[in-house]
C-alpha positions in Angstrom: -69.4 -78.2 -109.4 -69.9 -77.0 -105.9 -66.6 -78.5 -104.9 -64.8 -76.7 -107.7 -66.5 -73.4 -106.6 -65.4 -73.9 -103.0 -61.8 -74.8 -104.1 -61.7 -71.7 -106.2 -63.2 -69.5 -103.4 -60.9 -70.7 -100.6 -57.9 -71.2 -102.8 -55.6 -68.7 -104.7 -54.6 -68.1 -108.3 -51.4 -69.0 -110.0 -51.3 -65.6 -111.7 -51.7 -62.2 -110.0 -55.4 -61.3 -109.4 -55.0 -58.2 -107.3 -53.5 -54.9 -108.5 -52.5 -52.0 -106.2 -54.5 -48.8 -106.4 -57.4 -50.2 -108.3 -61.1 -50.4 -107.3 -60.7 -53.6 -105.3 -57.9 -51.9 -103.4 -59.6 -48.5 -102.8 -63.1 -49.8 -102.0 -62.4 -51.4 -98.7 -60.4 -48.4 -97.6 -63.2 -46.0 -98.6 -65.7 -48.2 -96.6 -63.3 -48.0 -93.6 -63.3 -44.2 -93.8 -67.1 -44.2 -94.1 -67.4 -46.5 -91.0 -65.1 -44.2 -89.0 -67.1 -41.2 -90.0 -70.4 -42.7 -88.9 -68.8 -43.9 -85.7 -67.6 -40.3 -85.0 -71.0 -38.8 -85.9 -73.0 -41.2 -83.6 -70.4 -41.6 -80.8 -72.6 -40.1 -78.1 -75.6 -42.2 -79.1 -73.4 -45.4 -79.1 -71.9 -44.5 -75.7 -75.3 -44.2 -74.0 -76.9 -47.1 -75.8 -78.0 -50.1 -73.7 -76.5 -52.3 -76.4 -73.1 -50.8 -76.2 -71.5 -53.7 -74.4 -73.1 -56.2 -76.8 -71.7 -54.2 -79.7 -68.2 -54.4 -78.3 -68.5 -58.1 -77.6 -69.8 -58.8 -81.2 -67.0 -56.7 -82.7 -64.4 -58.5 -80.5 -65.8 -61.9 -81.5 -65.7 -60.9 -85.2 -62.0 -60.0 -85.0 -61.2 -63.4 -83.3 -63.1 -65.2 -86.0 -61.4 -63.2 -88.8 -57.9 -64.1 -87.4 -58.7 -67.7 -86.8 -60.3 -68.2 -90.2 -56.9 -67.5 -91.8 -55.6 -70.7 -90.2 -58.8 -72.7 -90.7 -58.4 -72.0 -94.4 -54.9 -73.3 -94.4 -55.9 -76.3 -92.5 -58.7 -77.1 -95.0 -56.4 -76.3 -98.0 -53.0 -77.6 -97.0 -51.6 -77.1 -100.5 -51.7 -73.3 -99.8 -49.3 -73.5 -96.9 -45.6 -73.4 -97.0 -45.4 -74.5 -93.4 -43.6 -72.7 -90.6 -41.6 -70.5 -93.0 -44.6 -68.4 -93.7 -47.6 -69.2 -91.5 -46.5 -68.9 -87.9 -48.5 -66.3 -85.9 -45.6 -63.8 -85.7 -47.1 -60.9 -87.7 -47.9 -57.4 -86.4 -51.3 -57.4 -88.0 -52.2 -60.8 -86.5 -51.3 -59.9 -83.0 -52.9 -56.5 -83.3 -56.3 -58.0 -84.2 -56.0 -60.4 -81.3 -55.1 -57.6 -78.9 -57.9 -55.5 -80.4 -60.5 -58.2 -79.8 -59.6 -58.5 -76.1 -59.4 -54.7 -75.8 -63.0 -54.5 -77.0 -64.3 -57.2 -74.8 -62.5 -56.0 -71.6 -62.4 -52.3 -72.5 -58.7 -52.4 -71.8 -56.6 -49.2 -71.7 -53.4 -51.2 -71.6 -54.2 -53.1 -74.8 -55.3 -49.8 -76.4 -51.9 -48.3 -75.6 -50.2 -51.1 -77.6 -52.5 -51.5 -80.6 -53.0 -47.8 -81.2 -49.3 -47.4 -82.2 -49.1 -50.8 -83.8 -52.0 -50.0 -86.1 -50.9 -46.5 -87.1 -47.2 -47.4 -87.4 -47.1 -51.0 -88.7 -50.4 -52.2 -90.0 -50.9 -49.0 -92.0 -48.4 -50.4 -94.6 -50.7 -53.4 -95.2 -53.4 -51.0 -96.3 -51.1 -49.2 -98.6 -49.6 -52.2 -100.3 -51.5 -55.4 -99.4 -49.0 -57.9 -100.8 -50.8 -60.8 -99.3 -53.6 -60.4 -101.8 -51.4 -60.6 -105.0 -52.9 -64.0 -105.9 -56.3 -63.4 -104.2 -58.7 -61.1 -105.9 -62.4 -60.3 -105.0 -63.5 -63.8 -106.0 -61.4 -65.3 -103.2 -62.1 -65.8 -99.5 -58.7 -64.5 -98.5 -59.5 -61.1 -100.1 -62.4 -60.6 -97.7 -60.7 -62.1 -94.7 -57.7 -59.8 -95.2 -59.7 -56.6 -95.4 -62.0 -57.5 -92.6 -59.1 -58.4 -90.3 -57.3 -55.1 -91.1 -60.2 -52.7 -91.1 -61.9 -54.0 -88.0 -58.7 -53.2 -86.1 -59.0 -49.6 -87.0 -62.7 -49.5 -86.2 -62.0 -51.0 -82.8 -59.2 -48.5 -81.9 -61.2 -45.5 -83.0 -64.3 -46.9 -81.3 -62.4 -46.7 -78.0 -61.2 -43.1 -78.9 -64.6 -41.8 -80.0 -66.9 -43.7 -77.7 -64.9 -44.3 -74.5 -62.5 -41.4 -74.9 -59.4 -43.4 -74.6 -56.1 -41.9 -75.6 -52.4 -42.7 -75.6 -49.7 -40.9 -73.7 -45.9 -40.8 -73.9 -45.4 -43.7 -71.5 -47.9 -45.8 -73.5 -45.9 -45.0 -76.7 -42.7 -46.3 -75.0 -44.5 -49.5 -73.8 -45.9 -50.1 -77.3 -42.5 -49.5 -78.9 -40.8 -51.9 -76.5 -43.5 -54.6 -77.2 -43.0 -54.2 -80.9 -39.2 -54.4 -80.5 -39.6 -57.6 -78.5 -41.8 -59.1 -81.3 -39.2 -58.0 -83.9 -36.3 -59.6 -82.0 -38.3 -62.8 -81.8 -39.2 -62.6 -85.5 -35.5 -62.1 -86.4 -34.6 -65.2 -84.3 -37.3 -67.3 -86.1 -36.0 -66.0 -89.5 -32.5 -67.2 -88.6 -33.7 -70.6 -87.5 -36.2 -71.5 -90.3 -34.9 -71.5 -93.9 -36.9 -69.2 -96.1 -38.7 -67.4 -93.2 -39.2 -63.7 -93.7 -41.4 -62.6 -90.7 -41.9 -58.9 -90.4 -40.2 -58.6 -93.9 -36.9 -58.2 -92.2 -34.9 -60.9 -94.0 -35.4 -59.9 -97.7 -37.8 -58.1 -100.1 -41.0 -59.7 -100.9 -41.7 -61.2 -104.3 -44.9 -59.2 -104.7 -44.9 -55.4 -105.0 -44.6 -53.7 -101.6 -43.9 -50.4 -100.0 -40.8 -52.1 -98.5 -39.3 -52.7 -102.0 -37.4 -49.5 -101.6 -35.4 -51.0 -98.8 -31.9 -52.4 -99.6 -31.4 -56.2 -99.6 -28.5 -55.9 -97.1 -29.9 -57.3 -93.8 -28.2 -54.9 -91.4 -29.1 -51.8 -93.4 -32.6 -53.1 -94.1 -33.4 -53.7 -90.4 -31.8 -50.3 -89.4 -34.0 -48.5 -91.9 -37.2 -50.4 -90.8 -36.4 -49.4 -87.1 -35.9 -45.8 -88.1 -39.1 -45.6 -90.1 -41.2 -47.3 -87.4 -39.7 -44.9 -84.8 -40.8 -41.9 -86.9 -44.2 -43.4 -87.4 -44.6 -43.9 -83.7 -43.8 -40.2 -83.2 -46.2 -39.1 -85.9 -49.0 -41.3 -84.3 -48.4 -39.5 -81.0 -48.0 -36.0 -82.4 -51.7 -35.0 -82.5 -52.0 -35.9 -78.8 -48.8 -34.0 -78.0 -50.1 -30.9 -79.8 -53.5 -31.2 -78.1 -51.8 -31.4 -74.6 -49.6 -28.4 -75.4 -52.6 -26.4 -76.4 -54.5 -27.4 -73.3 -51.6 -26.5 -71.1 -51.4 -23.0 -72.8 -55.1 -22.5 -72.3 -54.9 -23.3 -68.6 -52.0 -20.9 -68.2 -53.9 -18.2 -70.1 -57.0 -18.8 -68.0 -55.0 -18.7 -64.8 -53.4 -15.4 -65.8 
């Protein structure tokens, strides 16, 4: 009986178990917003706490475990894996969580510059339409692994903003964009080399409902639209800081006058 429970928990269904815009979808997102609100409210207390370093290390370690547990599950349940066509570590979300973990441990501004834009421009779509959970509802391990992996990244980035006052700039946006472009080029090469591969969802639409379903199946047009959308998302992610800098510059000019 215990074996059957474990097989069910670590496995996945044969029919869809997760529906978009339902309670199992909204609840993790609401918990994320609650965590970010509390982090903002107590940012000064956290900053001066003697346990601040330990908290960063724990959060960084949790993110590494979340990412690795995805592959541990596939190793323990080989019938869930379709091999290199689906499970190579070439996803934006996977690399974002790895970068976030080392960012937290090392308090790295360079890694913050990358993951800030990757989260708000790429991983955001995973929160809106988490297609990976189509066959994994709240009774499955994958459901909790997915939401922890994706929400902890946001907590890490806003932790660095609220507690350590990190922020992106225009140069960091360019570096992050070039890094993502490099990953996309590599993913496109892998898609062309491995039959059935669809890394970064560039090759074709997914079988499960996704925000990317509106994109055309034509490869060139599909990739062009993805690049255009990501470029706009990068700009929107930087826009609040651009406005803030402009206001600060005007205030200094007014004060000098």
